[in-house]
N, C-alpha and C positions, 0 to 999 in steps of 0.2 A: 536328620541334617545330613548334609553333604558337603564334603571339602572340596573346593574348586582350586584348579592351579593358576587361575586368573579371576580378577576380581569382577563381581557383575554389577551390572547397572541397572538392569529392569529384568522382569518377568512375567508372565502371564498364563494361567490355567486355560487347557481346553474346555471347550463348553460342557463335556461330560465329566470333568473333574479328574480323568484319569492320568493326564499328562501336564507337565510344565516347561514351559518354553523359557529358556533363561539366554539374555543377551550379554555377550562378555566385553569386558574393557573398560577401561577408566584411567583418567589422568590424576593424581593426587600428588604431584611433585614428585613422581619418582620415573617419570619419562613413560615410554611406550610400553606397554605389557605384551608378552610373548603370544597372547591369542586374541589381541585387539579383532574385533569384528567376528569373531567365532559365537557360535551358539551352540546351545544343548538341548536335549529333550529329555525330561526326567520322568520315571514313573512317579506319580504324586502320593502313592502309598509307601512305596519301599525307599523312594529317592535315587534309585538306581539310574546311572546314565544309559538310556536306551538308543542315543544317537549323539553324534558331534559333528559340526558342519562349518565350514568358514567360507563365505564369498566375499566378505568384506576385508580390508586391512585397516578400518577405522573402526573405533568401537560403538555399539549398539547402545540407542538412546531409548528406545520403544519397541515394544512387542506386542501384538494381538492376534488372537484366533478370530476365523472369521464365524459367524454365528451358527453356521451349518457343519463347523468343524472339520472341513475341507481343506481349508487354507490357512496360512499365518502369514503375518508380515512382519518385517524387522525393519526399524528406522535406524539410519547410519549417520555417523559423524561426514561420510564421505559426499554427503548430499543425496543419497540414493534411498529408494525404499525396496526392500528385495521380498518378492512374493513368492511363496513356496507352497507345494502341493502337500498337504498333511500326511497323506498315506505313504507316499513314497519319500518324501523328503527332498523331493527334486526341486531345482529353482526353477521357476516358471516363467518369470517376468521380471524386469526391473522399471522401476519408475525414477527416471533421470532428469527430471525437468525442474528441481528445485536449484537454486543457485546458494544455498547455504545448508548448514547441517539440518537434518530434519529430526524435531523436538517430539512431536507427536502423532499419532495415527488412529483413525477410527473405521471401522466397517458400517457397510450400511445394513439394514434390517435383513435384506435378502442375499447379502454375501458379494454383490456384483460390483460396489464401489468401495474406493476408499480416499478418504479426506485426510488431509495432512498439514502441519506447521512446520515453518522453517525458521531459522536464526534471524532472518532479514524481513521479518513480519509479513512473510508471503504464506497464503493459503491455497492448497491446488486440492484438484479432484483428478482421481484416475480410473481406469478400469481395473479391477480386480484379478480380472484373467488374463491379460496382456500386458497391463503397464500403460496402455493409452490414457495421456492427458487430455482433458476436459478444458478447452480454451475459455468456454464461455461457462461460468460457474451457473447461470440460468438453466443450463440444459438440466441441471439437478436439482433445482428448487423443490420439487415436491417427494424428494427421496427422504425416508425415515432412516435414521442412523441408530445402530444397535448400541454404541455408547457415544458420549461425547466427551472427550478429554482434550480436546484441542481448545487453546486458548482464543484463538480467530475464529470468526464466523457469524453470520446472522442470529445464532440463537445465544450468542454470549455477549454480544456487543454492549449491552448495559452494565456489564461487570468492569468494564475498563473506566477509567477516572475521567471525569470531566475537566477539560482545560477552562480555566479561568486565571486573570491575572492575579487574584487574591489566593487561589488554589497553587499557582507556580511560586508566588512570593512565599508563601508557607513552606511548600518544599524545598526550597533554597537550590544550593547548587546539585542537589541529588537529583531534582527533578521529580515529576510524579510517577510513583511506582509502576511497573508493569505488572500485569496479571502473568503469573508465573505456572500455575496451574488450575485446572478446572476438572470437575465430574459431575454427571447427572446421575441423579439417583436411578434405581431399577424401575420405579414405579414412573419416571418421568415428570415429577412434579416439584422437585428442588434441584437447584444447582450449589455446589460448592465452589469458591474460587480463592486461592491465595495469592499473594503478591510478594513484591521484592522488600516491603517492610517488615514481613513476618504477619501480616494480618489475615485472618480467616474471616469470609463472608459467606453466607448461605442466603440465596434468593430463591424466589419461585421460578420455575422454569416454563417456557424460555425466558430469558433476561434481556430484554429490548431497550426498557425505556433508560434513558440517561439519570443518574442518582437513583435507580431503583432502590425502594425499600429493602433493607437485608438484615440479618442478624450478624452482629460483628462481635469478633473476640481477637484480643491480641493473643496471638499463637505462638510464635518463634520469633527469635531475637533479630533474624533478617529474612532470605528468601524461605518461602514456604515450596519446596522441592516437589511434593505431591500430596494431593487431597483425594481419598478415595472412599467412597460409601461402600459399606458390606452389602451382600446380596439382598438382605431384608430391608435396608434402609434403616435400621434401628440404629446403627453407629456410623460414625465418620473417622477415619485414620488421616493423619499428616504426619509429614515427614519433613524436618528442618535440615536446609542446605549446610547453615554454618554451625548450628547447634548440634548435629547429629541426633536430635532429640526425636522420639515417636510419641505422638499422642493420639489418645482415643478419645472420641466425644462421643456423648449419648445425645441422639437427635431427639428431641422432645417435641410433639405437634401441639402448639396452642390450642386450647378450647374455642370454639366458634365463639364470637360477641354474643352475650343476651339480648334479645329483644325484649326491651323495657315496654313496649307496647303491645306484646303479643297477649297479653291476659285481655286486655281491653278489646282487641281485635276479636277475639273467639268468644269474647263474652265470659269468660270462666273467671272464677274466683281463686286467687292463689292463697293455699294455707300451709302450715306446716311449721316447723320450729325457727327461731330466729336465727 
């Protein structure tokens, strides 16, 4: 355990598990915090503070290490993504093309690119070395992503509610609930999605079709702030924004359906107890 002098909103482990990057700052009715926008690097074993830096003056919403461990990125409320060299902790570049606060970021498998979501429903792509923006998303259509925690993008489009007059009438004045968090399992087979209504859904990944079949659970009283699989994909953790609850879910893989005609096809005779 480590006591911080400013509230934290996000953290991430380095790929080798030796460090934890923590983004500081929050607003919960107390106004600005004295270190909004700062970040810490902690020793993962001792929780000792190894480094403290600050290049933003607005709180940090998301943090990610690159898969090769050479870089880490911070997503800020000031509409920017800050890219750092992990070894020297020097600020290498800024991604400044968003027009609203940056909510989520992911690195590509080769650590060369960053995708990001903003509060104005904008999804952008940047070069992870110099922060250059790719104006045409099709330039990165064949890129594989090390993680997928963005709520926008081709691979998660089916997780969003399908608009219809019936669905809109049922939702009433609140409207259809936005997807607030997603996470792809480490094996790339499952996608977890939480929404504003507190519902948790697990899909097959990629989730492309409208109204794609899912396992659905009522998770929290309202917004699901975060949903994350563990490394082995055996469990899923969700955090509620309003109820302040942390829930741990066990992932159970359903057995494949039995082929009733298998014995007839093979000519075998099925024996055994009833």
